[in-house]
N, C-alpha and C positions, 0 to 999 in steps of 0.2 A: 453534366457537372459531377465531378467526383466528390463524394462525401467522406469526411474523416471523423473518426471517433477514436482518438489516441491520447493516452495519458502516460506521462513519464514521471516517476517518483524516485527520489533518492533520499533515504532517511534511515532512522533506527526502528527496529522491530519492537513492538510492545508484546502483546499476548499472542500466543501461537496455539492452534488446535489442529492437529493432523489426524485424519481418519482414513481407514481403508475400506473401500467398497468393491463389489465385483467388477465395476468399470475401471477401477484404478484407485490411486491414492490422491487425496485432496487435502489442501491445507488452507485454513482460514486464519489470517493473521492481520495485525494492525501495523501501520507504518506512521511514524511521527515525522512531519517535516516542519522546519522552522523558517519563518520569514522575519528578517531583521530590518528594522528601520529606525529612524530617529524621530522622537516626538517634537513638538513645537519648541521645547526648551533645549533640544539637542541631545537629550538622554537616549541611549539605545533601548529599544523595546523589542522583545522577542515574542512573536506570535506563533504558537505551536498549533498545527492542525493534524488531527488523527484521521487516517484513511483506512477503510476496511478493504482487504484484498482477499480474493479467492484464487487459488492456483491449483490446477490439476497437473499431475506429473506427466509431462510430455517431453518432446525433443528439446524445446526451449527452456524447460524447467526440469532438469535432470534429477536433482537430489533435494527433495523437500525436507529431509531430515537435517540438512545443514542450516536451515532457517531456525534460529534460536532467539529467545528474548535478548535484546541488546545488540544483535547483529546489525551491521550496516548493509543495506540492500539497495539495488537498483532494479526497479520494476517498470516494465512497459505492459500495456494492455489497453482495455477499453472501459469506458464508464458505463455502468448499468444502473438505472434507476428503477426501483420496484415500489409499488404501493401495496399496502396490506392493512388489514384491520387487526388491531391489538386486542389483547384479552379484555381490555376495558371497553371495547367497542369503538374506540377512536381510530380514524383512518390515519395511517402513518406513511411516511416516505423514507426509503432507505437507499443510500447510494453506495455502491461498491465498485472496486476495480476488478475486472476479470483479467487476470494476468496471462500474457502470452509468453513472457520472458521474465525470469527472476535470477539475478546474479548477486551472490553474497560478496561484498567488498571486503578485502583484507584490511586490517588495522593500519597498514602502512599507507594505504591510498587515502587522500583527503576526501572528505564528504562534500565539501564545498569547493567549486572551482574558483580559481583566482580570476578576477575580471580585469 
């Protein structure tokens, strides 16, 4: 049986931190996605989720410098969960997307597809 660990995100970039190492350039950034639904009274509710993304500059991710705060992006990758002990001694869990492809979407392209 084939196993799949694939994540697709399309949203707006929040914070961006790009660093250069001997192995190459890496960018850590956040992506906000919105889920819109109506509450029991019919009023629209927007639920925003922030995702942590790590992207190494590779063939599928050519130009990390084009990822800027506020940019619209399409990200594909895999989910990675890590457990660590914080400075306060408490065990914590962190989830991040390890990107295999990042595409900056132009302002003319809609962020949400029509259904």
